[in-house]
Backbone as JSON, one array per atom type, in Angstrom:
{
  "sequence": "MSSSEPTNIVVRTGRAGRYADWRITPELLPSWRRQALCAGVDTAMFFPADDERLPQQHRRERVAKAICAACPVRRPCAVYALVHRELHGVWGGLSEADRRRRLTHP",
  "N": [[-9.79, 290.38, 74.81], [-9.92, 293.72, 75.78], [-10.11, 295.36, 79.0], [-11.7, 297.63, 78.93], [-13.3, 297.42, 76.78], [-16.52, 297.48, 75.3], [-19.19, 295.32, 76.34], [-21.52, 293.24, 74.83], [-24.74, 292.61, 75.8], [-27.5, 290.66, 75.53], [-30.85, 291.24, 75.97], [-34.29, 290.57, 76.61], [-36.81, 292.71, 75.63], [-39.69, 294.84, 75.98], [-43.23, 294.42, 75.26], [-43.77, 292.82, 73.08], [-41.75, 291.05, 73.06], [-39.35, 291.67, 71.85], [-35.85, 291.73, 71.03], [-32.93, 293.27, 72.38], [-29.72, 294.7, 72.12], [-27.71, 295.56, 74.75], [-25.14, 297.64, 75.36], [-22.53, 297.51, 77.53], [-19.93, 298.78, 79.42], [-17.19, 297.1, 80.95], [-16.15, 298.47, 83.19], [-18.31, 299.79, 84.23], [-19.93, 297.83, 85.28], [-19.22, 296.87, 88.03], [-19.56, 299.28, 89.4], [-22.04, 300.47, 89.13], [-24.02, 300.62, 91.1], [-23.36, 302.73, 92.81], [-24.1, 304.91, 91.35], [-26.8, 304.79, 91.09], [-30.18, 305.95, 91.12], [-31.89, 305.02, 93.05], [-30.41, 304.72, 95.29], [-30.73, 306.67, 97.22], [-33.27, 306.28, 98.14], [-35.91, 304.9, 100.11], [-35.7, 301.46, 100.65], [-38.02, 300.0, 100.81], [-39.65, 300.86, 98.82], [-38.89, 299.44, 96.6], [-38.9, 296.78, 97.23], [-41.09, 294.14, 98.2], [-43.38, 294.16, 100.99], [-44.0, 291.73, 103.52], [-46.75, 291.36, 103.95], [-47.99, 292.49, 101.77], [-50.56, 293.44, 99.58], [-52.09, 292.82, 96.35], [-53.09, 295.28, 94.99], [-51.58, 297.21, 96.4], [-49.02, 296.35, 95.77], [-48.94, 296.82, 92.98], [-49.13, 299.64, 92.91], [-46.78, 300.34, 94.33], [-44.82, 299.21, 92.64], [-45.23, 300.72, 90.3], [-44.34, 303.27, 91.09], [-41.67, 302.67, 91.76], [-40.73, 301.79, 89.25], [-40.96, 304.17, 87.83], [-38.97, 305.7, 89.02], [-36.77, 304.14, 88.27], [-36.92, 304.49, 85.49], [-35.85, 306.99, 85.03], [-33.27, 306.65, 85.79], [-29.73, 306.67, 85.43], [-28.34, 304.28, 85.32], [-29.98, 302.17, 84.71], [-29.98, 300.02, 82.86], [-27.57, 298.36, 83.43], [-28.34, 297.6, 85.98], [-30.73, 296.15, 85.56], [-29.69, 294.06, 84.01], [-27.94, 292.91, 85.88], [-29.82, 291.92, 87.74], [-31.13, 290.02, 86.15], [-29.06, 288.26, 85.4], [-28.17, 287.36, 87.89], [-30.42, 286.26, 88.8], [-32.3, 287.53, 90.55], [-34.82, 287.29, 92.91], [-36.66, 288.93, 94.18], [-38.23, 292.16, 94.31], [-37.97, 295.35, 92.51], [-35.82, 295.85, 89.91], [-33.79, 297.74, 87.9], [-36.02, 298.69, 86.56], [-37.5, 296.45, 86.11], [-39.94, 294.29, 87.27], [-40.58, 291.57, 89.59], [-42.23, 289.75, 88.22], [-41.83, 290.63, 85.58], [-39.12, 289.94, 85.2], [-39.24, 287.16, 85.53], [-40.78, 286.45, 83.27], [-39.0, 287.15, 81.19], [-36.91, 285.42, 81.69], [-38.04, 282.91, 81.44], [-39.08, 282.79, 78.91], [-37.15, 283.16, 76.64]],
  "CA": [[-10.61, 291.55, 74.93], [-9.42, 294.62, 76.81], [-11.08, 295.55, 80.08], [-12.59, 298.75, 78.68], [-14.09, 297.14, 75.59], [-17.92, 297.24, 75.67], [-19.71, 293.97, 76.27], [-22.91, 293.2, 74.39], [-25.59, 291.73, 76.57], [-28.8, 290.63, 74.87], [-31.97, 291.05, 76.87], [-35.6, 290.64, 75.99], [-37.47, 293.94, 76.04], [-40.97, 295.17, 75.39], [-44.32, 293.45, 75.34], [-43.73, 291.91, 71.94], [-40.62, 290.14, 73.23], [-38.23, 292.03, 70.97], [-34.54, 291.63, 71.66], [-32.11, 294.47, 72.25], [-28.35, 294.61, 72.62], [-27.32, 296.63, 75.65], [-23.68, 297.71, 75.43], [-22.12, 297.92, 78.88], [-18.49, 298.64, 79.6], [-16.88, 296.35, 82.18], [-15.93, 299.36, 84.33], [-19.6, 300.18, 84.77], [-20.59, 296.72, 85.96], [-19.14, 296.86, 89.49], [-19.78, 300.59, 90.02], [-23.35, 301.04, 88.8], [-24.83, 300.86, 92.31], [-23.05, 304.05, 93.37], [-24.72, 305.93, 90.51], [-28.23, 304.51, 90.99], [-31.09, 306.9, 91.76], [-32.55, 304.38, 94.19], [-29.5, 304.7, 96.44], [-31.22, 307.59, 98.23], [-34.7, 306.03, 98.35], [-36.21, 303.81, 101.03], [-35.75, 300.19, 99.92], [-39.39, 299.48, 100.82], [-40.27, 301.22, 97.55], [-38.46, 298.5, 95.58], [-39.06, 295.4, 97.69], [-42.4, 293.96, 98.8], [-43.56, 293.81, 102.39], [-44.54, 290.37, 103.65], [-48.21, 291.35, 103.91], [-48.42, 293.37, 100.67], [-51.65, 292.96, 98.72], [-51.86, 293.11, 94.93], [-53.2, 296.7, 94.63], [-50.42, 297.91, 96.97], [-47.86, 295.94, 94.98], [-48.97, 297.53, 91.69], [-48.79, 301.05, 93.16], [-45.36, 300.41, 94.69], [-44.02, 298.92, 91.45], [-45.32, 301.86, 89.37], [-43.45, 304.32, 91.59], [-40.3, 302.18, 91.61], [-40.39, 301.78, 87.83], [-40.78, 305.56, 87.41], [-37.62, 306.07, 89.47], [-35.84, 303.42, 87.39], [-36.98, 305.03, 84.13], [-34.99, 308.16, 84.98], [-31.97, 306.29, 86.35], [-28.69, 306.53, 84.41], [-27.75, 302.93, 85.32], [-31.09, 301.22, 84.65], [-29.61, 298.81, 82.11], [-26.73, 297.43, 84.18], [-29.11, 297.1, 87.12], [-31.61, 295.1, 85.05], [-28.85, 292.93, 83.62], [-27.5, 292.27, 87.13], [-30.94, 291.15, 88.3], [-31.4, 288.86, 85.29], [-27.92, 287.34, 85.48], [-28.11, 286.79, 89.24], [-31.75, 285.71, 89.06], [-32.89, 288.15, 91.74], [-36.19, 286.83, 93.05], [-37.55, 289.91, 94.8], [-38.04, 293.58, 94.11], [-37.85, 295.98, 91.19], [-34.42, 296.08, 89.55], [-33.64, 298.25, 86.55], [-37.33, 298.86, 85.96], [-38.15, 295.15, 85.9], [-40.52, 293.7, 88.46], [-40.35, 290.13, 89.72], [-42.95, 289.1, 87.12], [-41.13, 290.98, 84.33], [-37.89, 289.13, 85.09], [-39.64, 285.76, 85.31], [-41.17, 286.31, 81.85], [-37.81, 287.23, 80.34], [-36.07, 284.25, 81.91], [-38.7, 281.66, 81.03], [-39.42, 282.87, 77.49], [-36.11, 283.91, 75.94]],
  "C": [[-10.07, 292.42, 76.05], [-10.51, 294.91, 77.83], [-12.04, 296.69, 79.83], [-13.46, 298.55, 77.44], [-15.54, 296.83, 75.98], [-18.31, 295.77, 75.47], [-21.15, 294.05, 75.8], [-23.64, 292.18, 75.24], [-26.96, 291.8, 75.93], [-29.87, 290.35, 75.91], [-33.27, 291.2, 76.11], [-36.31, 291.88, 76.52], [-38.82, 294.08, 75.38], [-41.99, 294.05, 75.47], [-44.28, 292.43, 74.21], [-42.57, 290.94, 72.03], [-39.49, 290.41, 72.27], [-36.92, 291.91, 71.75], [-33.76, 292.91, 71.43], [-30.72, 294.16, 72.78], [-28.09, 295.81, 73.51], [-25.82, 296.58, 75.76], [-23.28, 298.3, 76.79], [-20.62, 297.73, 78.99], [-18.21, 297.93, 80.91], [-16.65, 297.25, 83.4], [-17.24, 299.74, 85.0], [-20.24, 299.06, 85.59], [-20.43, 296.75, 87.47], [-19.54, 298.19, 90.15], [-21.18, 301.14, 89.81], [-24.17, 301.37, 90.03], [-24.59, 302.24, 92.91], [-23.76, 305.16, 92.6], [-26.25, 305.79, 90.45], [-29.07, 305.54, 91.73], [-31.73, 306.31, 93.01], [-31.67, 304.37, 95.44], [-29.99, 305.62, 97.56], [-32.68, 307.39, 98.59], [-34.86, 304.85, 99.31], [-36.37, 302.51, 100.24], [-37.14, 299.58, 99.9], [-40.12, 299.83, 99.53], [-39.98, 300.17, 96.48], [-38.69, 297.04, 95.95], [-40.38, 295.25, 98.44], [-42.35, 293.68, 100.3], [-44.19, 292.42, 102.44], [-46.05, 290.32, 103.49], [-48.78, 292.21, 102.78], [-49.5, 292.71, 99.82], [-51.4, 293.44, 97.3], [-52.03, 294.58, 94.57], [-52.02, 297.53, 95.17], [-49.17, 297.6, 96.17], [-47.82, 296.71, 93.66], [-48.62, 299.0, 91.86], [-47.3, 301.21, 93.45], [-44.48, 300.2, 93.46], [-44.07, 300.06, 90.44], [-44.37, 302.98, 89.8], [-42.0, 303.9, 91.41], [-39.86, 302.21, 90.15], [-40.21, 303.2, 87.29], [-39.41, 306.08, 87.83], [-36.58, 305.43, 88.55], [-35.79, 304.02, 85.99], [-36.06, 306.24, 83.96], [-33.55, 307.87, 85.4], [-30.92, 306.1, 85.24], [-28.08, 305.12, 84.33], [-28.84, 301.85, 85.32], [-30.68, 299.93, 83.97], [-28.69, 297.88, 82.88], [-27.44, 296.84, 85.39], [-30.03, 295.95, 86.68], [-30.82, 293.86, 84.65], [-28.36, 292.18, 84.85], [-28.6, 291.38, 87.68], [-31.24, 289.91, 87.47], [-30.3, 287.81, 85.42], [-27.89, 286.62, 86.83], [-29.45, 286.22, 89.7], [-32.32, 286.2, 90.39], [-34.37, 287.79, 91.79], [-37.16, 287.92, 93.49], [-37.21, 291.32, 94.38], [-38.02, 294.03, 92.66], [-36.38, 296.32, 90.99], [-34.37, 296.58, 88.12], [-34.97, 298.42, 85.82], [-38.07, 297.57, 85.69], [-38.66, 294.61, 87.23], [-40.17, 292.21, 88.52], [-41.0, 289.38, 88.55], [-42.29, 289.39, 85.78], [-39.9, 290.11, 84.13], [-38.22, 287.66, 84.85], [-40.01, 285.52, 83.84], [-39.95, 286.3, 80.95], [-36.93, 285.98, 80.49], [-36.73, 282.95, 81.43], [-39.06, 281.64, 79.55], [-38.37, 283.67, 76.73], [-36.41, 283.92, 74.47]]
}
């Protein structure tokens, strides 16, 4: 396989647990962070504070997910978080709970 050939990565999406193929070129994998909309946003928006309560968490995650929804590299970010089993924060529009569900119920 050549280095520019797209790679299919299957991830679980949606509430019904449907599967989707996300085609990502290998060149995009290491460089996606430079193109991310969150690069200019305070990381506190994406990662919980130690004393964060549930209502605060839901508000923070809604804002973070809205930023992710408009991000041109949402998919590679979400794939990175799933592959590397990121435990904290919102990555590619997926919260900690979203990623846990996708990883435990493939």
